[in-house]
N, C-alpha and C positions, 0 to 999 in steps of 0.2 A: 552417506551412509548416515544408519539412527539403528537402535536399538529398539528392534521389537518386545511388544507384551510379552514373547517367550522366553525373552533375554538371550537372540540369535540377533546376531548384526544383519542388517536388509540392505538391501537400493533399489529404485527403479533404474527399468529402462524400458524404451519405446519399442514396440513392438512396429513390423513391419504396415501396421492398417495407423501407426501414430500413436494405441495406446498405453499407455501408463502398466508395464508389466515388473513383479515383484520378482528378484532375483537375490540372494545367498547362502548361508546356510539350508536352512529348512528346505529352500525348495527343487537346489540344489539335487540333494540326497532323496529327497523324494522322488523325480526324475530318476538319479539309479535307481530308487525300490521300486519303481513301473517299468521300467527299462527290462529290469529280472524276469518282476514280475511274470511282462510276457513272454520272453524266453518261454518259461516254466508252462507254460498255457499252451504253446506250441508244442513242447514235448512233447513224443507219442513211448508206448511201454521200457516208463521209466524205474526201475528200482527205487520203493520208499527208499533205501542206504540210501543208496546213490544222490537222492534230494537232498537229503540230510547232509555228505559233505559238502556236496559244491554250496547252500544254503554257508555253509559254515570257513567253506576256503576262497567263498567269492564275494559276493552280496556282501557281507558282513565283513572281509577286507576292505572291502572299496567303504564303509560308511567308517570305521577306522581309521584309514588315512587320516584324513584333515582330524582327526579328534585332538593335538594340537592343540590350534589354537582355536579348537569350536569350544561356546559358551552355553549349548541348548540343554533348557531343561529336561527334567526328566518326564513331566509332561509332554514339551515337544518329542522326545525324542521316543513316546508314548504314540505320536502321530504319523510318527514317520515306519517304527514297524509292525503298526495295525495291516495296512494293505502286503505287508511281506508274508505277517505270518498265517491270517487269514487265505492266500492262496496256499502259500507251501505245506503246509500240518499237513493238509487232505489228503494232498500229493506225496506225501511220509508219511502215509500211515496214519496218521492222530486226525482226531475233531479238531474242528476250527475253534471251537473258545473250549480246546485241551487247557489246561489251569499255568496260567503266564509263571506261577512261584516252581513250576515242577520246567517247563521249558526253559526258564533264567537261574534252575537253582544248581547244585555243584553236583558233577557225575556220582561222583565218592557218595553222597546223599540218597541216590536215586531220581535224580534230576538229569536233562537233557544236557548240559556241560554246557547252556549257552549263555556265553557272560551277557547281561543286561548293558547296551550300550553306554548308557549315563554312566554307572560305575564305572566301565569301560574309561569314559572320557574325564573323570577326576581324578582315579587312578595315575593316568596319564599324564593330569595336568601334575595332580607332585613330587612328579617322576622327574619328568622336563626340571619344577623347579630341581628339587637338590642338583640335578646332572649339570643344568648347567652353574650355579652357581658352584660349585663342586670344582666345574674344568676350568671355572675364570674368563669364561667367554663374552663375548658383547653381549651375547644375551641375556648372560648374569649381569651385566652391567649396568642394560634398560631395566632388569628383573625387579635392582636393590634400590634401583633408581626413581623408581614407581612405587618404590613401596614406601622410601620413603618421604612420595605423593601425598599415599594416602594415608600413613600414617601423621601428616602433620594436618591433612582435610580433615581426621575422625579427632581429630585435636588429644585421643587417650594415649598414657604413657607406657601400658602395659602396650605388650607380646601381642604383636597385631590380632594372631587367631586367637587370642583370648578377650575381644572387644566384643562385647551383645549385640551380633549381629543381627537380631529383630529386633530390637531395640534401635540400631544407627543403619544397619543400612539404605534407608531413607537419606543419611550425612553423606555418604562417599557415592562418588561418581561412578558407573555400572563398566565394567573389565572385566576381564582376566582373572585379574587380582582379587577383588570381588568376588568372583566367581569361585573362585580356592575359597576366600575365605569363610560364605557361607560354609561349603562343604567339607572346614576343617570343625566350622563353630557344632555343625550338625553331628560328623562325628568324633568327637574329642579330640583333633590333633593339636595339638603345639606345634608352629612351629620355630626355633628360639631365635631372638633376635640379628639380623641378617647388615640391620644398619642401628646407628645410632639413638635411643629412645629419647624421647621431649623429656625436659628438665624442668625442676620445679624451678625458680631462681631466688627463694628462699625456704627460710625453716619452715613450716607448717603453713605451707604454701599451699593453693587448690589446684587442679585443672577445671576448667570452665565446665566444659561439656559432658565431661563425667558429673560430674557434679548434679547441672542441665536433668543427665540421663536418668538419676539418680533420683531424682527430684518425679515425686508419683504425679504431680500436680499438673507436671509438661505431658501433653501426651505426643501421640509417636506422627502425628502430622505435625507438631507445633519445634522441634525436636531440628527439622532438619533449615526452618527457619531461622533457632539461634542460632545455631551452627553457623548459618548464611550471615549473620548478622556478624558471629564471629571471628570468621575468615573475613573480611570486608575491611574490620579493625586491627588485623593480626593481631589475634589475640589467640594467649595457649594456657595460664595458669591467671591467680588473681593476681597475680601483685603486677601485672602490666594494668590495673583497673582500680586498684586503691592506690587511696596517698600511702606515701612513705612511712608513716604510724602505723600501718592495718586498720584503721579505724574508722575509714571513711571511702566511701563508694565514688570515684571524679565525676562530678554532673553533670562532665563532657561526655562521658562514658554512658550515665542515665538518658542521655539524651538524644546516644548514638552520635555526637558530633567526631568522636576522637577514642584514640587512648594512646598511652608508653608502651607500650613493647617493650619488654624488658632482652627477651631474647632477638638471631640475628638469620633468622629461619629467612628464605628468598622464598617468597610467596607467589600462588601464578596470580594471573591476571585478573584483575575483579570488572565490575560491571560499575559503571561511571554514580552513578549511587540506586540507592534500594527502596521501596516503598515504604511511606509512612507506617503506616499499620506494622509492616516487623519488629520498627524502632518503639513503638507501643509494646508493643511482648513482650523485645528483649528487654526493656525497663518494669515490669509489670514480672519478668521469669529473675533478675536477677536479684527483685526483691525480696520477691519470694523464696528463693531457697538462700541467700546469702543474711541475707538481713536477720532472721531468723536461729542462723546456725550457730555464728561467730558475732554476734550482736552489731554489726553494719549501723552508721548512719548515714547519710545523705549530707552533703555539707553544703 
């Protein structure tokens, strides 16, 4: 399995001729739309209202069924819906290019009341999160564990949904939770912590990745590299990389040779080593971020 550019999980299998054929979320749903539109085209003497009812009660329900597990982007859903609307709108008595804002608008405000599948998908994710956690199911335990892992991967002390997605997205592994995180950031939704937050090791401590993210000299492309270096040596806060007096950055930390983590978190598996340019960037970022702020010196 792999994560496609559109955010959906995709895989490949061989067809009868031995050629690779893509299978996954989007191709499966696109095939369902294709089957439905073929039947609409073959129908005779259909009433416009009957077509619209058929759309809302059949194909839209087919698309809705797997939404709990889907992570298709809004653009991806647009590709799925495009042939459906182009085929069905004229049959239902509307222009093929009928305004989509009206098509997906609420009926109370003059729209057709057809809910855009991306919004339905994201609201389903929120509903699933709340229901599973409240019911204390096995799925709820899995979500909690995944959220703890994501929190550790990001290295942020705040509620997960308050971590700036645009800045930190490259530091996280693509998953169902990262999709939900993106939506919550976009809609300004905060989900109170359901797992223990990361703690500072001492007074006036700082979270390393948060300080990096606030440093305007560090680009969005550099931040994931720095986060990878941080995770490689199990670093969470500044206390993990400075001496006991808090006045010096340890030489081994600057050179990427090691650190002395003061936390007892369980970290995921890591690669045997990282590239030399990564550690060069790591050293530059540490000196630029912390030496100026708290006047640290290297020993």
